N, C-alpha and C positions, 0 to 999 in steps of 0.2 A: 628482411627489412619490412615485409608486409604483415608481420605479426602485430597483434593488438597489444598496446602498451598503455598503462594508466599512470599519469603523473600527478602528484599532489602539488598543485599550482600555488595555492594560498592556504595557510593555516591561521585560524583566528581563535585564540583562547577567549573563553567567556567567563563571566562571574556568576553563572547560573547553570542549572542542569537543562540542557537542550533536549526536547522530546520529539520535535518534528521540524522539518525544513521543506520549503516549497519554492520553486522558481515562480516569479510573477510573469505571466505570459506576455510576450512581445516586449520584454525589457531585459536589461542586464542586471536585474535586481532579484533578490530572493528574501524570503522571510524565515526567521527562526523563532520558534516559540518554546516556552519551557517554564521552569519553576525556580524562583529565587529562594535563598536560604530562609528567609522569613515567612515563606509560605505563599507569597503573592506570585502572580504570573507575569510574563512579559512577552510582548511581540516586538521583535527588532527587524528593521528593514535594512539590508545591506546592498550596496551597489558596487559592482566591479569598476575599478579605476586604475588601469595601467599596472596591474600586478599587485594591487592592494585592495582592501575592502574599506569602503567608507560607510559609517553608520548614518543612514539617512533619517531614520525616525525610530523612536522607541515609545511603546505604550505599556503602562503597567496596569495589570488587572487585579481584582480582589483575590481571586483564587488561581492556583497553579494551572497551567494549560498543558494539555496532553496531545491533541491531534488537530489537524487542519487540512483544508482543501480549497482550491479555487474552482473546482469542477462545475459548480452551479452558477458561476459568474460569467457575464458577458465579457468579451475582450475589451470593450470600451470602458468597463468599470473594473475596479480592483476590490471585489467583495470576497473576503476571506471567511469561510465557515470554520469555527473553532469550538472544540469540546474541552471542558475543564474537569478538574478533580472533584467538583461538587455536583456534577451531573447537569451543568448548564450548557446549552447550545446557543452560540452567538454568531451572527454574521456581521463582520465589521467592514465598513467602507474605509479602506486604508488612506483615502484622501481626507476623510473626516472621521477618524476612529473614535472620537468622543461621543458620537451619536450612532449606536448600532442600528442597522437597518432591519434586523430580525433578532428576536431573543426569546428563548424558552428557558425560564429559570429552573424548572424541574423536569428536564427532558428525560433524565434517568435518576434512579436512586443510587447515588454514589458516582464514582468516576466513570467518565466516558472513555473507554479504552481505545476505540477505533472510530474512524469517520471516513466516508468517501462521498463524492458529489459528482453530478453529471447534468448535462442538458443546458449548460450556460452558453457555450460557444459553438456547439455542434448543431447544425441545421437538420431538421426532420428526424430527431432521435428522441422526441418526447419532452416532457415538462422538466424544468430545473428542479432537481431533488437532492436531498442530503440523506444519507443513511448513517445511523450511529449504532454502535454496539457497546454495551455497558457491563459493569460488574454485576448488575442486577440480573444478568442473563437475557435481557430484552434486546431485540433489534428493531429499530424504529426508522421509518422513512418520513421525511419532512419536506413540505413544499414551502419555500420562503414566501410565496404569495398568499399562503393561508396561515393565519395566526394560531399559535398555541397547540392545537391538536395535530398529532401525526396522521398522515394519510394511510399509513400501514403500521401495525403494531404486532410484532411477532414475539410473543411472550412464552416463557416456560409454562408447561401444563400445570405444574405444582406451584402453589403459593408459598411453600415452605422455603426459607432462605437456604437451608442445608441441601435442598434438592436442585438449586439453581447452579448452573455452570457459567463461569465468567465467559463472556464473549470477548475475544481478544482481537478479532480481525473481521472486517467487512469489505465487500467490494461489489460494485454494479457491473452488469454485463448484459449481452444479448439485446441491447437497445438499438436495433437496426431500423426501427420505424417509430412512429408516434405512439404505438400501443404496446409493443413488446418490451419487456424489461425483467431482469432477474436480479436477485441479491444473493450473494454467497456469503456465508458467515462461518467462522471457525472458533472453536471453544477450547477451554483449558484442558479438557479431557480427551481432545483429539477428534471430537465430533466435527464433521463438515456437512453443512446443509445448503441446499440450493432451493430457493423459493421463487416461484413464478409470481410476479407482482400483478400481472394482468388478471389472474383469477385467485390470487392469494392462496396458493396451494403449494405444499411441499413437493417439489419435483424429483428430488434425489437426496439421499443422505448416505454417509459412510463414516468410518472412523479410521484415522491414520495412526493410532496408538500413542502419539505424543501431542502435547499442547500445541495448538496452531497459532503462530505469531504473525503470519501475514498471508493474505490471499490477493491475487490480482489476475484478471483476464488480460490476455495480450492486447486486446482492444475492447473498449466498452461499447462502442457504437457500431459494431458489426454483429452478424450472427455468431454465436458462441464458437470459438475456434480452439483456443487452449486456455487452461487455467493453471497457474503456478501457485503452489502452497508450500510454505516453509514452516518448520516446527522446531520444538526443543530437540536436543540430542542430535543435531546435525542433519535433520531430515529435509529433503526436497522432493516434491511430487509434482510432475507436470502431466495434466490430464488432457487427452484429446476429447474435446467437447462437441464434436460434430455428430457422433453416433452414440446413442444411449441404448444399451441392452436392458430389457425389462428386469432382469435379475442380476446381471453382472455389472450394471452401471456403465461407467465410462472407463476406457482403457487408460492406463497411466504408466509413466516411466518414473522410477524411484532412484534417488541417489542418497547415499549415507555419508556422514562425516563432512558435510559441506561447510559447517561452521568452524572447522578446525584451522589452526594457524598453518602457514606455509613457510617451510624452511628454504634452504638453498635449492635452486633448480626446481622449485615447485613441489618439493617433497612434503607430504602432509605429516604434521607432528602434533602431539598433545592429545588430550582426551576429547571426547565428543562435546561440541559446543553448540549452543543455540544458533539457529539461523533466524535472525531478527526481521529481515525485510527482503522483499523481492520486488524488482521494478523492471518493466519491459522498456526497451529503447523506443521512444516515440517514432523514430524514423525507420525502424525495422522491427516488426513484432516478433521475429524469431530470435532476437538477441535480448538477454535479460541479465540483470545483476543481482547477486545476493550479498548481504552483509552479515558477517558472522560474529559470534560471541567472543572470539579470540582477537578481534580487531582486523580480521581479514575481509577482503572483498574479492568476489570472483565474477567473471563475465563468462556467460554461457551462450552457446549457439544450439538451437534445436533443429534436428534434421528429421524431416517427415519420412515415413516409410514409403516404399514403392506403391503400396496400396493402403489407403487409410481405413478401408472397410473389408471385412471378410464374413463368411457365413459360419456361425457357430454350429456345433453338432446338433442343436435343437432346431436348426433351420432359420433362426433369427439372425439378423445382421448385428455385428458388434464392431467397435472401433479397434484400431491397431495402433499401439504406442510407437513413438519414434525413439530417437536416441539423442543424447545430450553430449556436447563436446565443450570442454572448458577452454575458452580462448585465452584467458589471462587470469592470474591470481596474484594478489600481493597483500601484505599486512601493513595497514596504515597506522594502527594504534595498539596500545597494550590493553585497551578497553573495548567493549563491544561497539561495532558500528551498527547502530540500531535504526537509523533513519537515513534515507537517501532519496534524491529526486534528480531525474534527468531534465535538462533544459529542453522544452518543446521546440525551441527555435534554433539552437546551435548543436549540430551533431557532435556527440562526445563530451559535451560540457555537463558536469554534474556537481552536486553539492551533497555532503553527508554530515551527519552529526554523530558524535560518540559520547560515551559516558565519562571521558576524560575532560568534559566541558570544553570541547573544541569543535568548531565547524571547519570543514575543508572544502575548498573548491578544487575539483578534479578535472583533468583533461585526458580523454581517452582517444588514442590515435588509431587510424586504419580500420575503423568500424565500417567504412564504406566498401571495404574489400570483401565483406562477408555477406 
């Protein structure tokens, strides 16, 4: 009876393609953004109400919307950073959405694929910032207090469009004081890059062989501890980020077939599927969820090794990877579960979006026992 179980509490069909979902902090509400058939975008705010979802507000935008975050917003405000299909970055005040509080019309050339934000509600972790990754291959960091120009612009070396790789995933990390901060970015060719924002230098890079769909540190506002990376063809990599070897980089644990469907008794079936998203549980950084291309979701527990550091044969210290245990797996949809968010306020409460144009409110039990 102490096993982890996930229940689909509420299912809400939509009349548009949902691309991202986020809980509004300190509320029982979440936002869903996406693209309507006519090419416009939408922001919808839903509130939980005794087993149903009430649509509280809807805002239509000129272009389809791709990604969003509340990470740079204070808890007293509901400022949502949004990236759209035309390369525009906008920060909306959800109380007054008709008058954006920050706007960059040409943040990227083409679609903004990924967005992350930090510094809004966390004390002593640095400035509020937004990082965006685009089809143009650029990764840019924005401070909503400064208009128009990015505070950091990490661009491809070549200006030729054919040489640029799509940036599919971005994430902040290592923001344990007011000056330290890194950005991790993942690309369609499997490149994974870690950039130190304090001195704007590439700290580490590797290639994971398949296009990277999602990256997330287990916590953004502590010293780097673990980094989860999910990819095409069912790839999941969890890096121990505490110890970096000068040549071997960071130790990692790899899992394959993570995006596949689950049959009876958790048996994996079907071809390799994309792992679209990875999200760590806010209340326990060692538990995380992945959403798969077969409509499956899985909940994992990371186990640290007895010793996280060892001496390599060259005399230099290197990290030691841990192990991953699957706590629960289920199939929610016939279409990919490509976006998910845990509630920061209620343990086990989550919301996900899938390509069957449905959002689902999920309840996961017994997470406190692990």
